[in-house]
C-alpha positions as a LaTeX table, in Angstrom:
\begin{tabular}{lrrr}
\hline
Residue & $x$ (\AA) & $y$ (\AA) & $z$ (\AA) \\
\hline
Met1 & 273.89 & $-92.03$ & $-58.38$ \\
Lys2 & 271.12 & $-93.56$ & $-60.37$ \\
Asn3 & 269.38 & $-94.73$ & $-57.17$ \\
Lys4 & 269.74 & $-91.30$ & $-55.62$ \\
Lys5 & 268.13 & $-89.66$ & $-58.66$ \\
Lys6 & 265.28 & $-92.15$ & $-58.55$ \\
Phe7 & 264.63 & $-91.40$ & $-54.89$ \\
Thr8 & 264.76 & $-87.68$ & $-55.48$ \\
Gly9 & 262.25 & $-87.94$ & $-58.37$ \\
Leu10 & 259.89 & $-90.10$ & $-56.35$ \\
Ala11 & 260.00 & $-87.70$ & $-53.43$ \\
Ala12 & 259.30 & $-84.80$ & $-55.72$ \\
Thr13 & 256.33 & $-86.63$ & $-57.22$ \\
Ile14 & 254.90 & $-87.46$ & $-53.81$ \\
Leu15 & 255.42 & $-83.88$ & $-52.60$ \\
Thr16 & 253.75 & $-82.46$ & $-55.70$ \\
Gly17 & 250.77 & $-84.75$ & $-55.26$ \\
Thr18 & 250.55 & $-83.81$ & $-51.61$ \\
Leu19 & 250.60 & $-80.10$ & $-52.42$ \\
Leu20 & 247.90 & $-80.54$ & $-55.08$ \\
Val21 & 245.70 & $-82.45$ & $-52.68$ \\
Gly22 & 246.35 & $-79.95$ & $-49.95$ \\
Cys23 & 245.53 & $-77.03$ & $-52.24$ \\
Ser24 & 242.24 & $-78.59$ & $-53.52$ \\
Asn25 & 240.67 & $-79.28$ & $-50.08$ \\
Pro26 & 239.77 & $-75.65$ & $-49.17$ \\
Phe27 & 237.82 & $-75.19$ & $-52.40$ \\
Asp28 & 236.03 & $-78.49$ & $-51.93$ \\
Arg29 & 235.05 & $-77.52$ & $-48.43$ \\
Met30 & 233.83 & $-74.12$ & $-49.65$ \\
Ala31 & 231.72 & $-75.76$ & $-52.38$ \\
Asp32 & 230.25 & $-78.20$ & $-49.85$ \\
Gly33 & 229.31 & $-75.31$ & $-47.55$ \\
Ile34 & 227.56 & $-73.38$ & $-50.32$ \\
Asn35 & 225.64 & $-76.46$ & $-51.45$ \\
Ser36 & 224.58 & $-77.13$ & $-47.85$ \\
Met37 & 223.28 & $-73.56$ & $-47.41$ \\
Leu38 & 221.29 & $-73.72$ & $-50.67$ \\
Ala39 & 219.76 & $-77.05$ & $-49.66$ \\
Glu40 & 218.68 & $-75.67$ & $-46.27$ \\
Glu41 & 217.07 & $-72.57$ & $-47.89$ \\
Ser42 & 215.20 & $-74.68$ & $-50.45$ \\
Thr43 & 213.87 & $-76.94$ & $-47.68$ \\
Ala44 & 212.65 & $-73.97$ & $-45.64$ \\
Thr45 & 210.77 & $-72.21$ & $-48.48$ \\
Asp46 & 209.34 & $-74.99$ & $-50.68$ \\
Glu47 & 205.70 & $-76.04$ & $-49.98$ \\
Pro48 & 204.98 & $-79.78$ & $-49.75$ \\
Val49 & 203.53 & $-81.21$ & $-52.95$ \\
Gly50 & 199.79 & $-81.99$ & $-52.82$ \\
Thr51 & 198.99 & $-79.94$ & $-49.71$ \\
Ala52 & 197.41 & $-76.81$ & $-51.24$ \\
Glu53 & 195.91 & $-74.50$ & $-48.64$ \\
Val54 & 192.06 & $-74.59$ & $-48.40$ \\
Pro55 & 190.52 & $-71.09$ & $-48.25$ \\
Val56 & 188.76 & $-70.43$ & $-44.96$ \\
Ser57 & 186.13 & $-67.71$ & $-44.45$ \\
Asp58 & 185.97 & $-65.32$ & $-41.51$ \\
Thr59 & 183.55 & $-67.70$ & $-39.81$ \\
Gly60 & 185.96 & $-70.61$ & $-40.13$ \\
Glu61 & 184.05 & $-72.31$ & $-42.98$ \\
Thr62 & 185.85 & $-73.73$ & $-45.97$ \\
Ala63 & 184.72 & $-72.78$ & $-49.48$ \\
Lys64 & 183.29 & $-76.28$ & $-49.97$ \\
Glu65 & 181.23 & $-76.04$ & $-46.76$ \\
Ser66 & 179.92 & $-72.58$ & $-47.71$ \\
Thr67 & 178.88 & $-73.78$ & $-51.19$ \\
Gln68 & 177.10 & $-76.81$ & $-49.73$ \\
Glu69 & 175.19 & $-74.68$ & $-47.19$ \\
Ala70 & 174.18 & $-72.21$ & $-49.93$ \\
Ala71 & 172.82 & $-75.06$ & $-52.06$ \\
Glu72 & 170.86 & $-76.47$ & $-49.08$ \\
Ala73 & 169.42 & $-73.02$ & $-48.32$ \\
Glu74 & 168.32 & $-72.59$ & $-51.95$ \\
Thr75 & 166.61 & $-75.99$ & $-51.87$ \\
Ala76 & 164.85 & $-75.11$ & $-48.61$ \\
Glu77 & 163.50 & $-71.89$ & $-50.16$ \\
Val78 & 161.73 & $-73.71$ & $-53.00$ \\
Glu79 & 158.02 & $-73.11$ & $-52.42$ \\
Thr80 & 155.38 & $-75.42$ & $-53.83$ \\
Leu81 & 152.22 & $-73.96$ & $-55.31$ \\
Asp82 & 149.47 & $-74.75$ & $-52.81$ \\
Tyr83 & 145.89 & $-73.44$ & $-52.94$ \\
Ser84 & 144.36 & $-76.08$ & $-50.67$ \\
His85 & 143.56 & $-73.54$ & $-47.92$ \\
Leu86 & 141.32 & $-71.63$ & $-50.37$ \\
Leu87 & 139.10 & $-74.54$ & $-51.36$ \\
Gly88 & 135.48 & $-73.90$ & $-50.38$ \\
Gln89 & 136.21 & $-70.30$ & $-49.39$ \\
Gly90 & 134.85 & $-67.00$ & $-50.76$ \\
Glu91 & 131.81 & $-64.72$ & $-50.82$ \\
Ala92 & 129.73 & $-63.62$ & $-53.80$ \\
Thr93 & 131.05 & $-60.28$ & $-55.09$ \\
Thr94 & 130.57 & $-58.13$ & $-58.18$ \\
Leu95 & 133.38 & $-55.87$ & $-59.40$ \\
Gly96 & 133.72 & $-53.45$ & $-62.29$ \\
Glu97 & 136.68 & $-51.93$ & $-64.03$ \\
Gly98 & 139.57 & $-51.07$ & $-61.71$ \\
Thr99 & 142.20 & $-52.48$ & $-59.35$ \\
Phe100 & 141.15 & $-54.42$ & $-56.24$ \\
Met101 & 142.92 & $-56.01$ & $-53.27$ \\
Val102 & 142.00 & $-59.49$ & $-52.09$ \\
Gly103 & 141.23 & $-59.43$ & $-48.37$ \\
Glu104 & 139.90 & $-55.87$ & $-48.65$ \\
Asp105 & 137.70 & $-55.50$ & $-51.74$ \\
Ile106 & 136.94 & $-59.20$ & $-52.13$ \\
Pro107 & 137.36 & $-62.04$ & $-49.60$ \\
Val108 & 139.95 & $-64.78$ & $-50.15$ \\
Gly109 & 138.70 & $-67.96$ & $-51.78$ \\
Arg110 & 138.20 & $-69.93$ & $-54.96$ \\
Tyr111 & 135.84 & $-68.29$ & $-57.43$ \\
His112 & 133.87 & $-68.96$ & $-60.55$ \\
Val113 & 134.29 & $-65.68$ & $-62.44$ \\
Thr114 & 131.73 & $-64.59$ & $-65.03$ \\
Ala115 & 131.87 & $-61.56$ & $-67.31$ \\
Thr116 & 128.38 & $-60.05$ & $-67.39$ \\
Glu117 & 129.01 & $-56.80$ & $-69.21$ \\
Gly118 & 131.77 & $-55.59$ & $-71.49$ \\
Phe119 & 134.79 & $-57.07$ & $-73.18$ \\
Gly120 & 138.27 & $-56.93$ & $-71.67$ \\
Asn121 & 140.92 & $-58.48$ & $-69.44$ \\
Ile122 & 141.26 & $-59.76$ & $-65.91$ \\
Phe123 & 144.72 & $-59.99$ & $-64.33$ \\
Val124 & 145.64 & $-61.55$ & $-60.97$ \\
Tyr125 & 148.97 & $-60.79$ & $-59.26$ \\
Asp126 & 150.34 & $-62.43$ & $-56.11$ \\
Thr127 & 152.04 & $-60.65$ & $-53.20$ \\
Glu128 & 155.34 & $-60.61$ & $-55.11$ \\
Glu129 & 153.70 & $-58.91$ & $-58.13$ \\
Arg130 & 153.98 & $-62.13$ & $-60.12$ \\
Leu131 & 151.18 & $-62.64$ & $-62.66$ \\
Thr132 & 149.30 & $-65.80$ & $-61.68$ \\
Phe133 & 146.37 & $-65.51$ & $-64.08$ \\
Asn134 & 145.47 & $-63.52$ & $-67.18$ \\
Glu135 & 142.41 & $-63.92$ & $-69.35$ \\
Val136 & 140.56 & $-62.09$ & $-72.08$ \\
Met137 & 136.86 & $-62.34$ & $-71.25$ \\
Ser138 & 133.64 & $-61.21$ & $-72.82$ \\
Gly139 & 130.18 & $-60.56$ & $-71.49$ \\
Glu140 & 128.96 & $-59.60$ & $-74.95$ \\
Thr141 & 126.77 & $-61.75$ & $-77.19$ \\
Asp142 & 127.78 & $-60.21$ & $-80.51$ \\
Ser143 & 130.21 & $-61.75$ & $-82.98$ \\
Ile144 & 133.20 & $-59.94$ & $-81.50$ \\
Gly145 & 132.95 & $-61.62$ & $-78.14$ \\
Gln146 & 131.60 & $-65.03$ & $-79.07$ \\
Ser147 & 135.08 & $-66.54$ & $-79.54$ \\
Glu148 & 136.29 & $-65.34$ & $-76.13$ \\
Pro149 & 135.64 & $-67.17$ & $-72.85$ \\
Gly150 & 132.92 & $-65.73$ & $-70.67$ \\
Glu151 & 133.97 & $-67.59$ & $-67.50$ \\
Ala152 & 136.98 & $-68.72$ & $-65.49$ \\
Val153 & 137.81 & $-70.50$ & $-62.22$ \\
Ile154 & 140.54 & $-68.84$ & $-60.15$ \\
Phe155 & 142.15 & $-68.74$ & $-56.71$ \\
Leu156 & 142.41 & $-65.44$ & $-54.84$ \\
Asp157 & 144.68 & $-65.42$ & $-51.80$ \\
Asp158 & 145.20 & $-62.72$ & $-49.19$ \\
Gly159 & 147.24 & $-59.83$ & $-50.59$ \\
His160 & 146.62 & $-60.74$ & $-54.23$ \\
Lys161 & 145.72 & $-57.92$ & $-56.59$ \\
Val162 & 142.96 & $-58.12$ & $-59.22$ \\
Glu163 & 142.95 & $-55.79$ & $-62.21$ \\
Ile164 & 139.88 & $-55.56$ & $-64.48$ \\
Ser165 & 139.93 & $-53.55$ & $-67.68$ \\
Gly166 & 137.22 & $-53.09$ & $-70.34$ \\
Met167 & 134.51 & $-54.93$ & $-68.39$ \\
Glu168 & 131.90 & $-53.03$ & $-66.43$ \\
Gly169 & 130.53 & $-56.11$ & $-64.70$ \\
Val170 & 132.32 & $-59.23$ & $-63.39$ \\
Asp171 & 130.66 & $-61.63$ & $-60.97$ \\
Phe172 & 132.74 & $-63.64$ & $-58.47$ \\
Thr173 & 130.86 & $-66.66$ & $-57.11$ \\
Pro174 & 132.42 & $-69.14$ & $-54.63$ \\
Tyr175 & 133.35 & $-72.28$ & $-56.56$ \\
Glu176 & 132.28 & $-75.64$ & $-55.18$ \\
Thr177 & 134.98 & $-78.20$ & $-55.94$ \\
Ala178 & 133.78 & $-81.28$ & $-57.81$ \\
Glu179 & 135.35 & $-83.82$ & $-60.16$ \\
Val180 & 135.46 & $-82.49$ & $-63.73$ \\
Thr181 & 136.22 & $-83.81$ & $-67.21$ \\
Glu182 & 136.23 & $-80.39$ & $-68.89$ \\
Leu183 & 138.41 & $-77.42$ & $-68.00$ \\
Val184 & 137.33 & $-73.85$ & $-68.69$ \\
Pro185 & 139.98 & $-71.13$ & $-68.39$ \\
Gly186 & 141.36 & $-70.99$ & $-64.89$ \\
Gln187 & 143.35 & $-72.90$ & $-62.30$ \\
Trp188 & 142.74 & $-76.56$ & $-61.54$ \\
Val189 & 144.28 & $-78.82$ & $-58.90$ \\
Val190 & 145.26 & $-82.41$ & $-59.65$ \\
Gly191 & 143.84 & $-84.65$ & $-56.92$ \\
Glu192 & 141.02 & $-82.17$ & $-56.18$ \\
Asp193 & 139.36 & $-81.49$ & $-59.54$ \\
Phe194 & 140.50 & $-84.65$ & $-61.33$ \\
Ser195 & 142.67 & $-87.60$ & $-60.36$ \\
Pro196 & 146.37 & $-88.00$ & $-61.21$ \\
Gly197 & 147.22 & $-90.08$ & $-64.25$ \\
Val198 & 147.75 & $-90.05$ & $-68.01$ \\
Tyr199 & 145.20 & $-88.09$ & $-70.05$ \\
Asp200 & 144.28 & $-87.49$ & $-73.66$ \\
Ile201 & 143.64 & $-83.75$ & $-74.06$ \\
Ser202 & 141.36 & $-82.45$ & $-76.83$ \\
Leu203 & 139.69 & $-79.18$ & $-77.81$ \\
Glu204 & 137.75 & $-77.71$ & $-80.66$ \\
Glu205 & 139.59 & $-76.00$ & $-83.50$ \\
Ser206 & 140.14 & $-72.33$ & $-82.81$ \\
Glu207 & 141.64 & $-69.29$ & $-84.45$ \\
Ser208 & 142.96 & $-68.25$ & $-81.06$ \\
Leu209 & 146.20 & $-69.47$ & $-79.49$ \\
Gly210 & 145.94 & $-70.52$ & $-75.87$ \\
Tyr211 & 147.98 & $-72.47$ & $-73.33$ \\
Leu212 & 147.77 & $-75.29$ & $-70.83$ \\
Lys213 & 150.44 & $-74.84$ & $-68.15$ \\
Val214 & 151.45 & $-77.18$ & $-65.33$ \\
Asn215 & 153.07 & $-75.91$ & $-62.13$ \\
Ala216 & 154.30 & $-77.72$ & $-59.05$ \\
Ile217 & 156.74 & $-75.07$ & $-57.79$ \\
Lys218 & 155.60 & $-71.50$ & $-57.35$ \\
Glu219 & 158.07 & $-69.78$ & $-59.68$ \\
Tyr220 & 158.59 & $-72.42$ & $-62.36$ \\
Glu221 & 156.47 & $-74.14$ & $-64.98$ \\
Lys222 & 156.85 & $-77.88$ & $-65.19$ \\
Ser223 & 155.41 & $-77.87$ & $-68.72$ \\
Arg224 & 153.52 & $-75.67$ & $-71.17$ \\
Phe225 & 151.41 & $-76.74$ & $-74.15$ \\
Ala226 & 150.26 & $-74.42$ & $-76.93$ \\
Leu227 & 146.56 & $-74.91$ & $-77.73$ \\
Gly228 & 144.35 & $-73.99$ & $-80.66$ \\
Asn229 & 145.51 & $-72.37$ & $-83.87$ \\
Pro230 & 147.99 & $-74.71$ & $-85.64$ \\
Ala231 & 149.37 & $-71.78$ & $-87.65$ \\
Tyr232 & 150.95 & $-70.56$ & $-84.41$ \\
Gly233 & 152.02 & $-73.97$ & $-83.14$ \\
Gly234 & 148.81 & $-74.80$ & $-81.29$ \\
Ala235 & 147.56 & $-78.38$ & $-80.90$ \\
Thr236 & 144.01 & $-79.69$ & $-80.67$ \\
Thr237 & 144.95 & $-83.14$ & $-79.36$ \\
Phe238 & 147.86 & $-84.42$ & $-77.26$ \\
Thr239 & 148.62 & $-86.75$ & $-74.36$ \\
Thr240 & 150.26 & $-85.88$ & $-71.05$ \\
Ser241 & 150.39 & $-86.96$ & $-67.42$ \\
Phe242 & 149.48 & $-85.10$ & $-64.23$ \\
Glu243 & 150.71 & $-85.72$ & $-60.69$ \\
Glu244 & 149.06 & $-85.17$ & $-57.32$ \\
Gly245 & 149.05 & $-81.55$ & $-56.19$ \\
Glu246 & 150.02 & $-79.98$ & $-59.52$ \\
Val247 & 148.19 & $-76.85$ & $-60.61$ \\
Val248 & 146.94 & $-76.86$ & $-64.22$ \\
Thr249 & 146.19 & $-73.47$ & $-65.76$ \\
Val250 & 144.16 & $-73.06$ & $-68.95$ \\
Glu251 & 144.24 & $-69.73$ & $-70.78$ \\
Val252 & 142.27 & $-68.29$ & $-73.75$ \\
Ile253 & 140.71 & $-71.56$ & $-74.96$ \\
Pro254 & 137.01 & $-71.72$ & $-73.88$ \\
Lys255 & 137.04 & $-75.43$ & $-73.06$ \\
Val256 & 139.51 & $-78.34$ & $-72.84$ \\
Thr257 & 138.33 & $-81.96$ & $-72.54$ \\
Leu258 & 140.12 & $-84.59$ & $-70.42$ \\
Ala259 & 139.95 & $-88.32$ & $-71.14$ \\
Lys260 & 141.86 & $-90.52$ & $-68.72$ \\
Arg261 & 143.58 & $-93.57$ & $-70.15$ \\
\hline
\end{tabular}
């Protein structure tokens, strides 16, 4: 009897284990199926790491290509300041107060401008209405006008506009280019009027505040120096360098002396 009971207990244990295993398999299979579906969905929707989409324009250009082309176009549009075609050009002309067009009222060229009567201003604007030259000039001999320049050297290109106010007589005489060591108000070309290099700049003390400006590109100043009255930051001596083709503009101060090192 004892052996029979042992057999019966063992059979019951095996049967119970079998039933438990048999009952657990459907749930395991269901769990495996759900996990498989989730894995497939994740694989289908996730983007690969490190492969971000590059924006493309309507023309097929990437943002990087468009930016590079824009930068190249901006560089190509940079226009140097060049008056070489005006050297040795011009015809003697006298103008009074008013507004005048270069190419119509006065021929294109480089001019030595002299105020012969009155006290006032001369303004020169280019074809884009940008002020290229401005000077207070005097043709008077009294004490009021003695501190103001009576002459200037300027370039007048086709389409430029000249405005004269306060002066009844201004003479424009074609300027003959020659090497200089002194600069009166006006526009001077490095390599034409004086050679490139390092220069000591000096001028007489003045109550006026003027400027010496250097341009290589049409719309931008390479440098600007305040001249004259120290109370307003002006200098009477300094050292600087000039490169071939640069345009040096002197304003207000009657005379600036150059001494090459």
